[in-house]
N, C-alpha and C positions, 0 to 999 in steps of 0.2 A: 453574437457571442462566439460563434464558430470561428470567425475571422480572428478574433482576439486570442482564442485558444491556440490557433495555428501559430500566431506570433509567439505566444508563450512557450509552445513546444520547441520552436526553433531556438528561443532564448535558452531553454534547458540544455539543448545539445551543445550550444556554445559555452555554457557556464558550468558544465558538469564537473570541472576540476575543483569546484568549491565544495564538493561533498565531504562530509565529516566521516572518517572511517569508523566502523564498528569493529571492536576487537574482542574476541572471546578465547580464552586459553592461549593467548599470545598470537592468534591467527586473525588476520584482517578478513572480515566477512563481507564487506561491502559498505554502502553508505546507509546512514540511519533512516533516511526518508525514502528508501526504495528497496526493491527486492532483486538486486542483481544476482547473477548466478551464484556467487559465493554466499551472499546473505540468504539466498533461497535454500542453500544446503542446510543452514541452521533451522529454517522453518520446516523443510521436508522431514527433518528428524524429529519434529514435534517440540523443539526447544523454542522458548520465547525469550527474547532479549530485551532489556530495558536500558536506554542510554542514561548514564549518570551525568548530571548537569555539568556543562562545560565550565561552570564557575566553581565546581567542587575542587578542593585542594588535592594536589597530587598525593598518593599515586593513582587515585581513581579518576581524576579529571579526564573527560573525553573517552572514558572506557565504557564497557557495558557490563551488566550483571544479569544473571539468570533469573527469570521469573518462573511462574508456575508452568507446568507442562501443558501444551495445547491439547485439549481433549474435547470431544463432543459427547457430553453426558447422555446416557448413563455409562458409555464406554469409559474405561480407565486407561486404555492404550493410547499412545500419542497419536494425534492427528497429523499425519505425515505429508499432507498436501497443501498446507497454507504457505503460499509464496508471494502474496501481495497484501499490504496492510495500509490503511489510511484512516485519519480522524475526520469527523465532521466538525462544524462550527469553529473554524479557524478565524477567531476574531479577538478583539481586545477587551471584551466585556467580561468582567469577573463573575457575572451572574449566569453566564452561558456555560452549560455542561457540554462535554464532548462525548462522542461514541466512537469506538474503534471497530471498523469493519475490516474483514479479511476476505480474500478470495482463496478458496480451497480447490486446487486443480485436480485432486484425486477424485473428489465427489462432485466436481463441477458445480459448486455452490458459492453463494455469498453468505458469510456468517458474521454475526456480531460477537466480538470478544469482550465478555463482561463477567466479572470485573476485569479490566484490561490486564492487570498484572497477575491475575490468577490463571489466565489462559483458558477459561471455560468458553466454549464456542456454541452458539445457537444459530442454526441455519435460518436464513430469511427466504431463500428460494434458489431455484436452479438457474444456471447460466444459459441454458438451452443451446449450448454448443459443447463439443468435445474439446476442451481446452488443452493445450500443450502443458508441459510440466512447470513452466515459469511464466509469470505475468508481471507487468508493471501496473501499478494502481495508485491513483490519487483521488482525492475528493476536493472539488472546488467549492468554496463557501462564498456566496454572494453577500457582500457586506454593505450596509448603509449606516453611516454615522458610527462606525466601529462595531456594529452588531450584525450577526449573521441573519440574513433574510431567507436563505435557502441553500441547499447543498446538492451538488450534482457529482456523481462518480464517473470517472473515466479510467480506461484500462487499455494497455497494449496486450493483446492475447494472440497466441499462436493457434491457428486452426488449420489443420492439414499441412503443417510445416511452414505457414506464412503468417507473419504478424499483421494484424489490423488494429485500427483505433476504434474503440467502442465506448458508448455511453453506458453506464451501469445503473440499473434501477436498484437502489439500495434496499428497497422494501420487498421486491419480488425476485431479485437476483438476475432478471433477464438482461442480456446484453443486446444493444442495438448498434449495428455497425455504422460508424461515421465515415470511415474511409480506410484505404489500405496504404501500404508503403511500397516503393519500388523494390524489386527483387534484390537489387544491390545495396539497399539501404533499409535494413530491417531494424526497427526501433523496438527494443526489448524492455524498456523501462521509461517512466516519466515522472515528473514532479511539476505541477502547475503553479506558476508564480502567482502571488497575490495580486489584487487590484487589476483584474482583467477587464473590468468595465461592463 
């Protein structure tokens, strides 16, 4: 699987021009499936954005709308460190539910955002590293016959100013380093293609 993921990551870098821009208040924030620097600005401010379906009639087609403020109850102040988000169970089965996980770099935790559009965050555990302010995060769903058999989180995280590639334990929050990047090629975001095998 590690070899397949490396191929997928290279594919991502070559195909990054296909990203769909997220726009709020007339400002492009980044792409919908990642937390690039501009999109991370919206997350750091505690705002949660939701993509309006690309099939929606103009003027909303391809735009975003504000969802509930990101908070970690019982606090009511915005959670300002959520910079990466990804869903589980990326499959074609209508009976499969999804869960939205986020990475909070202020508290160095993995959190579940539920309900997703309300913005309520529940920590699952600590990253066990002091993460930089921005992360790239995605969850790979292993599918068989169109149904998810398991989920594995992956992230690019800056530790001491250098990005590395980590596997994310979604239930405990712990990061396990898979590898690093050359100093002249820091990968700050990722999106893992489907069907990695």
